[in-house]
C-alpha positions in Angstrom: -12.9 7.2 3.8 -10.1 5.4 2.6 -7.9 6.9 -0.3 -5.0 4.8 -1.6 -2.1 6.7 -3.6 -0.7 4.6 -6.2 1.4 4.6 -9.2 2.4 2.1 -12.0 6.1 2.3 -11.6 8.4 3.3 -8.3 9.6 7.1 -8.2 7.0 8.6 -9.7 6.0 10.6 -5.9 3.3 8.9 -4.3 5.3 9.4 -0.8 5.6 12.9 -1.7 2.1 13.3 -2.5 1.1 11.2 0.7 3.2 13.0 3.2 2.3 16.5 2.0 -1.5 15.8 1.4 -1.8 14.3 5.0 -0.3 17.1 6.7 -2.1 19.6 4.5 -5.3 17.7 5.3 -5.1 17.9 9.0 -5.6 21.6 9.1 -9.2 20.7 8.5 -9.7 17.3 9.3 -8.6 14.2 11.0 -6.1 12.2 9.2 -4.5 8.8 9.8 -1.7 8.3 7.1 -0.4 4.4 6.4 2.8 3.4 4.8 1.8 0.2 3.0 5.0 0.1 1.2 5.9 -2.4 3.7 9.3 -3.6 1.6 10.8 -0.5 1.9 9.1 2.0 3.5 10.1 5.7 3.8 7.1 8.1 4.7 8.5 8.0 8.0 11.6 10.1 6.9 9.1 13.2 6.6 6.5 12.1 9.2 8.7 12.0 12.5 6.1 11.8 15.1 6.0 10.5 19.0 6.1 6.4 18.6 2.8 5.7 20.9 2.4 1.9 19.9 4.4 -1.2 18.3 2.8 -4.7 17.4 4.7 -7.6 15.8 2.8 -9.2 13.1 2.7 -13.0 12.5 1.2 -15.2 9.6 0.6 -18.7 10.1 2.5 -21.9 8.7 2.3 -25.7 9.1 4.8 -27.4 10.8 5.2 -31.0 9.9 5.4 -33.6 13.0 7.0 -36.6 11.5 5.5 -39.1 14.2 2.3 -38.4 13.6 2.7 -38.3 9.2 1.3 -41.4 7.1 2.9 -39.9 4.4 0.1 -39.8 2.1 1.1 -37.3 0.0 -2.7 -35.1 0.4 -0.9 -32.6 1.2 0.9 -31.7 -1.6 -1.9 -32.3 -4.0 -3.8 -29.8 -1.8 -1.4 -26.9 -1.8 -1.4 -24.7 -4.8 1.5 -22.8 -4.1 3.7 -25.8 -3.8 4.7 -24.6 0.0 4.5 -28.3 1.1 6.2 -31.4 -0.7 6.4 -34.9 -0.2 10.2 -36.1 -0.8 10.9 -39.7 -0.3 9.7 -40.1 4.0 9.9 -36.3 4.3 7.4 -33.6 4.2 9.0 -30.0 3.5 7.4 -27.2 4.2 8.9 -23.4 2.7 7.0 -21.1 4.6 8.1 -17.8 2.1 5.9 -20.0 -0.5 2.8 -20.3 2.2 -0.4 -18.2 1.8 -1.7 -19.4 5.1 -4.8 -20.9 3.7 -5.1 -23.9 6.1 -5.8 -26.5 3.2 -2.8 -29.0 4.3 -3.7 -28.7 7.7 -7.4 -29.0 8.1 -7.5 -31.7 5.4 -4.4 -33.6 7.1 -6.2 -37.1 8.6 -3.2 -37.7 10.7 -3.2 -34.0 11.8 0.4 -33.7 11.3 0.2 -30.5 10.2 -0.5 -27.9 13.0 -0.4 -24.3 12.3 2.1 -22.5 14.1 2.8 -18.4 14.0 6.1 -16.9 12.3 6.7 -13.4 12.7 6.6 -11.2 9.3 7.4 -7.9 10.4 6.1 -4.9 12.6 3.6 -2.2 12.9 4.6 1.4 14.4 2.1 3.9 15.2 3.2 7.3 16.0 1.5 10.6 16.6 2.4 14.0 15.1 -0.4 16.8 16.1 -3.6 16.1 14.6 -1.8 13.2 12.5 -1.5 9.7 13.0 1.2 7.8 11.2 1.2 3.9 10.9 4.2 2.6 9.3 4.7 -1.1 8.4 7.9 -2.8 8.0 8.2 -6.6 6.8 11.3 -8.4 8.2 14.6 -8.8 6.3 14.0 -12.1 4.3 10.0 -12.4 4.0 8.8 -12.4 0.6 4.9 -11.9 1.0 4.1 -8.7 1.5 0.0 -9.1 1.6 -0.4 -10.4 4.7 1.3 -7.3 6.7 -0.5 -4.9 4.4 -3.7 -6.6 5.4 -3.1 -6.7 8.9 -2.3 -3.2 8.7 -5.4 -2.3 7.1 -7.2 -4.2 9.6 -5.1 -2.2 12.4 -6.5 1.3 10.7 -10.3 0.1 10.5 -10.1 -0.9 14.3 -8.6 2.3 15.7 -9.5 4.5 13.3 -13.0 4.1 12.4 -14.3 7.6 13.5 -10.9 9.6 11.4 -12.3 11.2 8.2 -9.6 10.7 5.8 -7.5 7.7 5.8 -4.4 7.9 3.6 -2.6 4.5 2.1 0.7 5.2 0.4 0.5 2.2 -1.7 3.5 -0.1 -2.8 4.2 0.4 -6.8 3.5 -1.6 -9.7 0.1 -3.4 -10.1 1.0 -6.7 -8.4 -0.9 -8.5 -5.3 0.3 -5.7 -2.9 -0.9 -3.2 -4.5 -4.4 -4.9 -5.0 -4.5 -5.6 -1.5 -3.8 -2.0 -0.6 -6.5 -0.4 -3.1 -9.3 -3.3 -3.0 -11.1 -1.7 -0.3 -10.5 2.1 -0.7 -13.3 4.2 -1.5 -10.8 6.0 -3.9 -7.5 5.8 -5.6 -5.0 8.8 -6.8 -2.9 7.3 -9.7 0.3 9.3 -9.5 2.6 9.5 -13.0 5.0 11.3 -14.8 4.9 13.0 -18.4 7.7 10.6 -19.9 7.1 7.7 -22.0 8.1 5.3 -19.1 5.4 7.1 -16.6 2.8 6.8 -19.5 3.2 3.2 -20.1 2.8 2.3 -16.7 -0.1 4.6 -15.8 -1.8 2.7 -18.6 -1.0 -0.8 -16.5 -2.4 0.9 -13.5 -5.5 2.4 -15.0 -6.5 -1.4 -16.8 -5.8 -2.5 -13.0 -8.3 0.1 -11.4 -10.7 -0.7 -14.0 -10.4 -4.3 -13.1 -11.2 -3.4 -9.8 -14.2 -1.2 -10.5 -12.5 1.4 -8.5 -13.0 5.3 -8.4 -10.0 7.0 -9.6 -8.3 10.3 -10.6 -4.5 11.2 -11.8 -2.1 13.5 -10.7 0.9 14.6 -12.4 4.1 15.1 -10.7 7.5 16.6 -12.1 5.4 18.3 -14.6 7.1 20.1 -17.3 9.4 17.5 -18.1 9.1 14.7 -21.1 6.0 15.7 -23.2 2.4 16.2 -23.4 1.5 12.4 -24.0 0.0 11.8 -20.3 -2.2 14.7 -20.8 -3.4 13.7 -24.1 -4.1 10.3 -22.4 -6.1 11.5 -19.9 -8.0 13.7 -22.0 -8.7 11.0 -24.4 -9.8 8.5 -22.0 -11.8 11.1 -20.0 -9.8 10.6 -16.8 -10.1 13.4 -14.4 -6.6 15.1 -13.8 -6.6 16.2 -10.0 -3.6 18.3 -10.0 0.0 19.0 -11.9 2.8 19.4 -9.7 5.7 21.1 -11.1 9.1 20.0 -11.5 11.0 22.1 -9.4 14.6 21.6 -7.9 13.8 23.2 -5.1 11.4 20.7 -3.9 14.0 18.2 -4.9 16.0 19.6 -2.5 13.5 19.6 0.6 12.8 16.1 -0.4 16.3 15.1 -0.3 16.6 16.6 3.2 13.0 14.8 4.6 10.9 18.1 4.6 7.5 18.6 3.9 6.7 20.4 0.6 3.5 22.2 0.7 4.4 24.9 3.5 7.2 26.1 1.6 6.3 25.3 -2.0 3.0 27.8 -3.1 2.6 25.8 -6.3 2.1 22.7 -4.1 0.2 24.2 -1.8 -2.3 25.0 -4.6 -2.3 21.3 -6.2 -3.1 19.8 -2.7 -5.8 22.5 -2.3 -7.4 21.5 -5.8 -7.2 17.8 -4.3 -8.6 18.3 -1.3 -11.5 20.3 -2.6 -12.4 17.1 -4.5 -11.9 14.9 -2.0 -14.2 16.8 0.4 -16.9 16.5 -2.2 -16.2 13.3 -2.9 -16.5 12.2 1.1 -19.6 14.1 1.2 -21.2 11.8 -0.9 -18.9 8.5 0.3 -20.5 9.0 3.9 -24.1 10.1 2.9 
């Protein structure tokens, strides 16, 4: 069962929930945690395991062969992302804009745009007890997170087909990286906070999940600050509230030191127990 932990805004507690839930679930189930926030992965600060594998990851981009090119301009016409442009007697390729669709290369009648590989990042696989942790990190200067997220999920599918729970720590927001990190998941947990900003971005995340036709539920982090508008929204929209994690200075102190929380804060352990109970029921339906 694939479970993506997402949110409409950054800083709501996705990584706190992802790391603690993954470690908590290993007490009874096999779990793999994947950090899909590839532009700024930080789950590894809390899950420090033994490195067992690393893989460089690549995307395919066109390379212009001037001697074969007839400068017909077809490549520019078919590229929807302006990654290939004809300027006078030159064809310019912008790798950061290329989506590896192969249209320019396949349709080029003079075969002057062969596709070549370009490194975009790295996947690292760690082992900590019963927990497998996969971290993806985009190279500095790379602008597209989606190809690396896609390849990370493929790595998970290939190596952990028998693992009961696959937890994806998704990027924040509602843009393309979030879509890629959630589109094939069985269930989405949306983490929010009881503030006006939290409510605003929760609504955006809810609409995104509805558009993807995804089953989801809500977890409120830092419960006790702000107001009750998030609770009222969930009640009015009839959205399941899985747990409320209290606002706690002690939790913040543990987090700032890179420590897991559930084994030191009873309220956190109870929140994870409530989430686990629901996920076990849900996974039974998914697996059946």
